[in-house]
C-alpha positions, 0 to 999 in steps of 0.5 A: 929325692923323696921321702915316704913314710907311713905311720898308723893312726893309733898314737905314732909319730913319725919323728924317728923316721923323719930324723933318719931321713934328715941324716941323708944328703939330699933331704929336704922337707918339702918332698916327704910324703907321709900316710897315716893310715893302718899298714894293711892298706895298700901301698896305692890306695894310700892318699900321699903314697899314690900322689908320690907314685904319680910324681916320681913317675911322671918326672924326668931323670932318674928319681929316687924314693927313701923309705926307713925300712921296705915294710913301709911300701906294702901291706905285706911281701906280696904288695911290698914286691909289686909296689917295688916292681913298679918302681923299678920299671918306672926307672925309680930307685928305691932307697931303704935305710934298714935293710940298706940298699938301693934298687937301682945303682948308676941307672942299673939294677942293683944285683945285691937288691935283686938277690935280696928282692928273688928270696922275697918273691920266691916266698910271695910267690907261694903265698899268691899259689895260696891265694889262687888255690883258695880262691878256685876252691871258692868258685868250685864251692860257689857254682855248686851252689848255683851262686857263681854267675861269671860277668854280664858281657856289655855293650860294643864300643870302638877302641878310639872311644873306649880309651878316649872315655878312660884316658885316666885308666890308660895313663894308670896301666902305662904306670904299671898299676894292677888292674884292681887297683886301678878299679880301687883308685878310679872307681870302676869295675875291674871289668872296664880296666881289663876292656881297656888293657885289652885295647891297649895290648893289641 
């Protein structure tokens, strides 16, 4: 069992969250991952969160991550849901103390948790659509002003060499991270990640 806590750097401490963790059977202080970062930072762009993600998705057997509240898992509803979905796809159970549910029970997705997450997902989808609309409008305006040129076509290379050069990207894709998140973590362009993703999907 692993425990994740996030606090901002503005005079907060994690004592309350840690005390709640201590009440649970299986608590181990060595398995606590604590980020001191503002809440608007995406989950997988946080140092300790990324370490935790790599550990639980690389460890065999059923793993559980405990959080005091699901709002610890992301900067907004979309990020929280994406984080939960990635963990679920990797067979990792997310247990929220405040919301009182676990995403995986006895090796299967928890129906009650799925209902809660489904409702949250509907709200998040509305937000995604609004973001897409704003992005599309922004591109149209940029094109009209002659400022949008699209992406340049890069040099070609064999699929085998591409995957060999970008093994870290391959591993991150296999763990369910998004293109933008991987680009940020690996410090490369989203175009590079997309190339690797296309090769893998062949």
